[in-house]
Structure formats: C-alpha cells, structure tokens
C-alpha positions as CSV (number, residue, x, y, z in Angstrom):
1,M,-15.2,-5.7,-16.3
2,S,-11.8,-5.7,-17.7
3,N,-8.9,-3.8,-15.9
4,T,-8.8,-1.4,-18.8
5,K,-12.0,0.2,-17.5
6,L,-9.8,1.1,-14.2
7,T,-8.6,4.6,-15.8
8,D,-8.8,8.0,-14.4
9,S,-10.9,8.8,-17.6
10,Y,-13.3,5.9,-17.0
11,W,-14.1,7.3,-13.3
12,Q,-13.8,10.8,-14.5
13,N,-16.6,10.4,-17.1
14,R,-19.0,8.2,-14.3
15,Y,-18.8,11.2,-12.1
16,E,-19.6,13.9,-14.9
17,K,-22.6,11.7,-15.9
18,G,-23.6,11.1,-12.3
19,E,-23.2,7.1,-12.9
20,I,-22.3,6.4,-9.2
21,G,-25.6,5.0,-8.3
22,W,-24.5,3.3,-4.9
23,D,-23.6,6.6,-3.6
24,M,-26.1,7.2,-0.9
25,G,-25.8,11.0,-0.8
26,Q,-24.9,11.1,2.7
27,L,-22.5,10.0,5.5
28,S,-23.7,6.4,6.3
29,P,-24.7,6.1,9.8
30,P,-22.4,3.2,10.6
31,L,-19.4,5.2,9.9
32,K,-20.8,8.3,11.7
33,A,-21.2,6.2,14.8
34,Y,-17.7,5.1,14.6
35,F,-16.4,8.8,14.0
36,D,-18.1,10.0,16.8
37,Q,-16.4,7.8,19.1
38,L,-12.9,9.4,17.8
39,T,-11.0,11.6,20.1
40,D,-7.8,12.4,18.3
41,K,-8.5,15.0,15.7
42,K,-4.7,15.1,14.4
43,A,-4.9,11.6,13.6
44,R,-4.1,10.9,9.9
45,I,-6.9,9.6,7.9
46,L,-7.1,8.3,4.6
47,I,-10.2,7.8,2.4
48,P,-9.2,6.3,-0.8
49,G,-11.5,6.2,-3.7
50,C,-13.3,9.2,-1.9
51,G,-15.8,9.8,-4.5
52,N,-18.1,12.5,-3.1
53,A,-16.5,12.2,0.4
54,H,-19.4,12.8,2.6
55,E,-17.1,11.0,5.3
56,A,-14.4,13.7,4.8
57,A,-17.0,16.4,5.0
58,Y,-18.3,15.4,8.2
59,L,-14.7,14.8,10.0
60,H,-13.8,18.2,8.7
61,E,-16.6,19.8,10.2
62,Q,-16.0,18.1,13.4
63,G,-12.5,19.5,13.4
64,F,-10.3,16.6,12.1
65,T,-7.3,18.3,10.7
66,N,-5.4,15.5,9.1
67,V,-8.0,14.0,6.4
68,F,-6.5,13.1,3.1
69,L,-8.8,12.6,0.2
70,L,-7.7,10.2,-2.7
71,D,-9.3,9.6,-5.9
72,W,-8.3,8.7,-9.6
73,A,-10.8,11.1,-11.1
74,K,-10.4,15.1,-10.8
75,A,-14.0,15.7,-10.8
76,P,-14.9,14.7,-7.0
77,L,-11.8,16.1,-5.7
78,K,-12.7,19.5,-7.7
79,A,-16.2,19.4,-6.4
80,F,-15.2,18.8,-2.6
81,H,-12.7,21.9,-2.6
82,E,-15.5,24.1,-4.2
83,Q,-18.0,23.0,-1.5
84,H,-15.1,23.0,1.2
85,P,-12.7,25.7,0.3
86,D,-11.1,25.9,3.7
87,F,-10.2,22.3,3.5
88,N,-6.3,21.8,3.0
89,Q,-6.0,21.6,-0.8
90,N,-2.6,19.6,-0.2
91,H,-4.8,16.8,1.3
92,L,-6.6,16.2,-2.2
93,L,-4.6,13.6,-3.9
94,H,-5.4,12.9,-7.4
95,I,-3.5,9.4,-8.1
96,N,-4.1,6.0,-8.8
97,F,-4.4,4.3,-5.1
98,F,-2.1,1.4,-6.1
99,E,0.6,3.8,-7.0
100,F,0.4,5.8,-4.0
101,N,3.4,5.7,-2.0
102,T,4.4,7.8,1.3
103,A,7.2,7.8,3.8
104,A,6.9,5.7,7.0
105,S,6.8,8.9,9.1
106,A,3.7,9.9,6.9
107,R,1.7,6.7,7.1
108,F,-1.7,6.8,8.2
109,D,-3.5,6.1,11.5
110,L,-6.7,5.1,10.0
111,I,-8.1,4.0,6.4
112,I,-11.5,4.5,5.6
113,E,-13.6,2.1,3.5
114,Q,-16.6,3.4,1.8
115,T,-17.6,1.9,-1.7
116,F,-14.1,2.0,-3.0
117,F,-13.4,-1.8,-2.5
118,C,-16.8,-2.6,-4.4
119,A,-15.7,-0.2,-7.3
120,I,-12.5,-2.2,-8.1
121,N,-12.3,-5.3,-10.0
122,P,-12.4,-8.1,-7.7
123,S,-8.7,-9.4,-9.2
124,L,-7.3,-6.2,-7.5
125,R,-8.7,-7.2,-4.0
126,P,-5.5,-8.9,-2.8
127,A,-3.7,-5.8,-3.9
128,Y,-6.1,-3.5,-2.3
129,V,-5.3,-5.6,1.1
130,Q,-1.5,-5.3,0.5
131,Q,-1.7,-1.6,-0.4
132,C,-3.8,-0.7,2.8
133,A,-1.4,-2.7,4.9
134,K,1.5,-0.6,3.6
135,L,0.0,2.5,3.8
136,L,-0.8,2.1,7.8
137,K,1.0,2.8,10.9
138,P,2.0,-0.4,12.8
139,T,-1.0,0.8,15.0
140,G,-3.2,1.6,12.2
141,K,-6.7,0.4,11.5
142,L,-8.7,-0.3,8.3
143,V,-12.3,0.8,9.0
144,G,-15.3,0.7,6.9
145,L,-18.3,-0.9,5.4
146,L,-18.6,-3.8,2.7
147,F,-21.6,-5.3,0.7
148,N,-22.3,-8.4,2.1
149,I,-24.2,-9.7,-1.0
150,P,-23.4,-10.7,-4.5
151,L,-23.8,-7.6,-6.9
152,Y,-22.7,-7.3,-10.4
153,E,-20.2,-9.3,-12.2
154,D,-19.3,-7.3,-15.4
155,H,-19.1,-3.7,-13.9
156,P,-19.2,-2.0,-10.4
157,P,-20.4,-2.1,-7.6
158,Y,-19.1,-5.6,-7.1
159,G,-20.1,-7.5,-4.1
160,G,-19.0,-10.5,-1.8
161,Q,-19.6,-12.4,1.1
162,K,-18.4,-12.4,4.6
163,E,-16.4,-15.7,4.4
164,E,-14.6,-14.5,1.3
165,Y,-13.6,-11.2,3.1
166,E,-12.2,-13.0,6.2
167,K,-9.8,-15.2,4.1
168,L,-8.8,-12.2,2.0
169,F,-8.0,-9.6,5.0
170,S,-6.5,-12.3,7.4
171,T,-3.6,-12.3,5.1
172,Q,-2.5,-8.7,6.4
173,F,-4.8,-7.7,9.2
174,H,-6.1,-9.1,12.5
175,I,-9.8,-9.1,12.2
176,H,-11.3,-6.9,15.3
177,T,-14.9,-6.8,13.8
178,M,-16.7,-7.8,10.7
179,E,-20.4,-8.0,11.5
180,T,-23.6,-7.2,9.9
181,C,-24.4,-3.4,10.5
182,Y,-27.1,-2.7,13.0
183,N,-27.7,0.8,11.6
184,S,-27.5,0.7,8.0
185,I,-30.0,2.7,6.0
186,S,-33.1,0.9,5.1
187,P,-32.2,0.1,1.5
188,R,-29.1,-1.7,2.7
189,A,-30.3,-3.3,5.8
190,G,-29.0,-6.6,6.4
191,N,-26.6,-6.2,3.5
192,E,-23.6,-4.6,5.0
193,L,-20.7,-5.4,7.1
194,F,-19.1,-3.1,9.6
195,L,-15.4,-4.0,9.7
196,K,-12.6,-3.0,11.9
197,L,-9.1,-4.4,11.0
198,L,-6.0,-4.1,12.9
199,A,-2.6,-3.9,11.0
200,K,-0.6,-7.0,12.0
C-alpha cells in the first residue's frame, strides 16, 4: 500500500462501505481488564485512529471525563456522537494523527492503541512512536494491543512480531509489558500482544 491511500477520504470510504473487518464489534477483553484497574476518572486519555471507539464508549460509561477521540475520517466520529450525545463534542478530533499538536499543559496521561497501529503503512511506524511520545506527559503511558502475526503486506491490517516492536518502541519508551494476551477473544487467541509502555 502506498502512502497516498492514507487520506481522510480513503478511510471515510472504508467506514461507509463497512470495510473495517478487524473491528471486533466490542471492547476487547484485555483493554477492559486494564480499564477496570484505572481509578483517576479525570485522566486525559487519547484514542488515536479511534474508529468505532468501543473503548471510549466503555470509559465514558464508567465516568471518565477527559477521553479524546481522534480519527482522520468523519464517519466514526459522527456515529459516536450520535450514539453518545452526552459525550463532550469538543473531544472528537477530526485530524491526521501525525499532524496533531497540543500544548505541554494539554498532553495526555494515557494513549490507547487498538487497531490503529496495524492500519497505518509500516513505513510510518517510527513516526507513530515519536508522535505518541510527543503527545504524552513525562509520566504518561502508551497502552494497548498489537497483532503478533504477519498479516497483509499490501493493505491494512498490517501485522508484525514482538522482536520488531521491542526495537521500534524502545527508542522512545521504557517497555513495562509486552506479552501475549491471556484473555483475547477466541479468534485472536495467541496472536495479540498487550503492551504497556512508559514515557522516557
């Protein structure tokens, strides 16, 4: 896949056509287990490439008030707002993740990774790591799931392997956890890594 496909219209068309086959249609069990341990309901949380944002819906229902959704396509943001009209509309960010910038005082405590990393061209992965580090507070964390298997080479979702990820993320983060999930849904059992990375 060439970088020219990474446009807002490309992703908008995929949402309109329902071509987001790796969306499991629910909050993933590993992320739910992590969210259920969080106690600071005012933590600033960013979900880039949020898609249908099952994670945000759950956090919102649990009373988290500073969750921000970011997507390059308008369709998922519009759908989320329609389904959750009481969610702060100012926290729905229609922008290219790689062009998103924020003041130091507005950086995030937590960035959630759920099928965004696998959707971008692998050539952009170093830039993804740098951007996550830039958007986090000094005490911030990047937490989420990565596919630990080879997937497609010419279109998303793209996969990868743990050794590759360790080398990539260690440039900007301390690796606290990067292990095979014990509680993935059945179709993904053994093929997902849970990661918890600490800002350097």
